[in-house]
C-alpha positions in Angstrom: 122.6 31.3 93.4 120.6 32.9 96.1 123.6 33.4 98.3 125.6 34.9 95.4 122.7 37.3 94.6 122.4 38.2 98.3 126.0 39.2 98.8 126.3 40.9 95.4 123.2 43.0 96.2 124.8 44.2 99.5 128.2 45.0 97.8 126.5 46.9 95.0 124.3 48.9 97.4 127.4 49.8 99.4 129.2 50.8 96.2 126.2 52.9 95.2 126.4 54.6 98.6 130.1 55.5 98.2 129.5 57.0 94.8 126.5 59.0 96.0 128.5 60.1 99.1 131.3 61.4 96.9 128.9 63.4 94.9 127.2 64.9 97.9 130.3 65.8 99.9 132.2 67.2 97.0 129.2 69.0 95.7 129.8 68.0 92.1 128.0 66.0 89.5 128.9 62.3 89.7 129.1 59.9 86.8 125.3 59.4 86.6 125.7 56.3 84.5 127.9 54.7 87.1 125.7 55.7 90.0 122.4 54.5 88.4 124.1 51.4 86.9 125.3 50.3 90.4 121.9 51.0 91.8 120.2 49.0 89.0 122.6 46.1 89.6 121.9 46.2 93.3 118.1 46.1 92.6 118.4 43.3 90.1 120.4 41.0 92.5 118.3 42.1 95.5 115.2 41.1 93.5 116.6 37.6 92.8 117.5 37.2 96.5 114.1 38.6 97.6 112.2 36.0 95.6 114.1 33.3 97.4 113.5 35.0 100.7 109.8 35.4 100.2 109.1 32.0 98.7 110.4 28.6 99.8 109.1 25.0 99.7 108.0 25.6 103.3 105.7 28.4 102.4 105.6 32.2 102.2 107.3 34.7 104.5 105.4 37.6 105.9 107.6 38.5 108.8 108.8 42.0 109.5 112.3 41.8 108.0 111.0 40.1 104.8 108.4 42.8 104.4 111.0 45.5 105.2 113.3 44.1 102.5 110.4 44.1 100.0 109.6 47.8 100.8 113.2 48.8 100.6 113.5 47.2 97.2 110.3 48.9 96.0 111.3 52.4 97.2 114.8 52.1 95.8 113.3 51.0 92.4 111.1 54.1 92.5 114.1 56.3 93.3 116.0 54.7 90.4 113.2 55.5 88.0 112.9 59.1 89.2 116.7 59.6 89.2 116.9 59.4 85.4 115.3 62.8 85.2 116.2 64.4 88.6 119.3 64.7 90.8 118.4 62.5 93.7 121.9 61.8 95.0 121.1 62.6 98.6 118.1 60.3 98.6 120.1 57.5 97.0 122.8 58.1 99.7 120.1 57.6 102.4 118.2 54.7 100.8 120.9 52.6 99.3 122.5 51.6 102.6 119.0 51.0 104.0 118.5 48.6 101.1 121.7 46.8 102.0 120.7 46.6 105.7 117.2 45.4 104.9 118.5 42.7 102.5 121.0 41.5 105.1 118.3 41.4 107.9 115.8 39.5 105.7 118.2 37.0 104.3 119.5 36.1 107.7 116.2 36.1 109.5 117.1 38.7 112.1 114.5 39.3 114.8 113.7 35.7 115.9 112.0 32.8 114.3 111.0 33.1 110.6 107.2 32.5 110.2 106.2 30.4 107.2 102.6 30.5 105.8 101.0 27.9 103.7 98.8 29.8 101.2 97.7 29.4 97.6 99.9 31.3 95.2 97.1 33.8 94.3 96.3 34.6 97.9 100.1 35.0 98.7 100.5 37.5 95.7 97.4 39.4 97.0 98.9 39.6 100.5 102.3 40.8 99.2 100.7 43.4 96.9 98.6 44.7 99.8 101.5 45.0 102.2 103.6 46.7 99.6 100.9 49.2 98.6 100.2 50.1 102.3 103.9 50.6 103.0 104.5 52.8 99.9 101.3 54.9 100.6 102.4 55.3 104.3 105.7 56.7 103.0 103.8 59.0 100.7 101.8 60.2 103.6 105.0 61.0 105.6 106.3 62.7 102.6 103.1 64.8 102.3 103.4 65.8 106.0 107.0 66.9 105.4 106.0 68.9 102.3 103.3 70.7 104.3 106.0 71.6 106.9 108.4 72.7 104.2 105.7 74.9 102.6 104.8 76.5 105.9 108.5 77.3 106.6 108.9 78.8 103.1 105.7 80.8 103.5 107.0 82.2 106.8 110.5 82.8 105.2 112.0 80.4 107.8 113.4 77.4 105.9 114.2 74.6 108.3 117.7 73.2 108.8 116.7 69.8 107.4 115.5 71.4 104.1 119.0 72.7 103.3 120.2 69.1 103.0 117.3 67.8 100.9 116.5 68.2 97.2 114.4 71.2 96.1 110.7 71.4 96.9 109.7 70.6 93.3 111.8 67.4 93.4 110.3 66.4 96.7 106.8 66.9 95.2 107.8 64.7 92.3 108.8 62.1 94.8 105.5 62.4 96.5 103.5 61.8 93.4 105.9 59.0 92.3 105.2 57.3 95.6 101.4 57.8 95.3 101.4 56.6 91.6 103.5 53.5 92.4 101.4 52.8 95.6 98.2 53.2 93.6 99.4 50.8 91.0 100.1 48.2 93.7 96.7 49.0 95.4 94.9 48.4 92.1 96.7 45.1 91.6 95.9 44.2 95.3 92.2 44.8 94.7 92.2 42.9 91.4 93.9 39.9 92.9 91.6 40.0 95.9 88.5 39.8 93.6 90.2 37.0 91.6 91.6 34.8 94.4 89.6 35.4 97.6 86.2 33.7 97.8 84.1 36.8 98.6 85.5 40.2 99.2 82.1 41.5 100.4 81.6 38.8 103.0 80.7 40.1 106.4 84.3 39.8 107.8 85.8 41.6 104.7 83.1 44.1 103.7 84.5 47.0 105.8 88.1 46.5 104.5 87.0 46.1 100.9 84.7 49.2 100.9 87.3 51.4 102.6 90.1 50.2 100.3 88.0 51.0 97.3 87.2 54.5 98.8 91.0 55.0 99.3 91.6 53.9 95.7 89.0 56.4 94.5 90.5 59.3 96.5 94.1 58.5 95.3 92.7 58.3 91.7 91.1 61.8 92.0 94.3 63.2 93.4 96.5 61.8 90.6 93.9 63.0 88.0 93.8 66.4 89.5 97.6 66.6 89.5 97.8 65.6 85.9 94.8 67.6 84.6 94.8 70.7 86.8 98.3 70.7 88.3 97.2 70.1 91.9 100.1 70.4 94.3 101.1 71.9 97.6 98.6 71.9 100.4 95.8 70.7 98.0 97.8 67.5 97.3 98.6 67.1 101.0 94.9 67.3 102.0 93.9 64.7 99.4 96.8 62.4 100.4 95.8 62.5 104.1 92.2 61.9 103.3 93.0 58.9 101.1 95.4 57.5 103.6 92.8 57.9 106.4 90.5 55.7 104.4 93.3 53.2 103.8 94.2 53.2 107.5 90.6 52.5 108.5 90.5 49.7 105.9 93.5 47.9 107.5 93.0 48.7 111.1 89.5 50.0 111.4 88.1 46.7 110.0 90.0 44.8 112.7 88.5 47.1 115.4 85.0 46.4 114.1 85.5 42.7 113.9 87.5 42.1 117.0 86.1 44.7 119.4 82.8 46.2 118.4 81.1 43.1 116.9 82.4 40.8 119.7 80.5 42.9 122.2 77.2 42.7 120.4 
């Protein structure tokens, strides 16, 4: 069953790529039902294969290719949701083959030995949610930086060459807030499962990470509320995104610096 789902996902991702490529190169509207149907099928079978990749009798996988496959699946799912209302053929053309490649790499364990971790189910779910949230919000930050560049180019009446091949600014902003909303949902679930399944999130070795993660969660919440209530966008959205991600970055890597470098010297 797992092998069938694995190869079916790859074939459907490649078929999605071909349909999207035909739409982009011929500059005509494709059969949207066919395009989204193929992508949905790829995501369904990728999801089945991914469960078997991440979970086995030997434990849970948290190696690079497994996490890359999880992130590729999540981003393609977000694109599928957004594509019901917006023309995202070019983004599908870029992301669908990446989904196929990530699925192939993870299922075949490319990159050396495949680590297996023995964890309780609750802690494993918390770890997977945390990694997924961090990855999506990293992509949102890169998207925000690109939007800042695109805004500056338009303000100076010098649209960049890359911009000509990407969806309109409004669509790219929708993608930004989609990434943030999805990432915030996963970050919320990560914090909830952390409180439920970890012994003490405010223990000395976790207090920095927990506090900064909650600060990041608060900043992302303010940004999403401001966008919904007052229409925040453009450089305002970029500044809030960068501030929230800075807190998240400190939560993941700053806490390691404190524990492994600063406190070890005292």
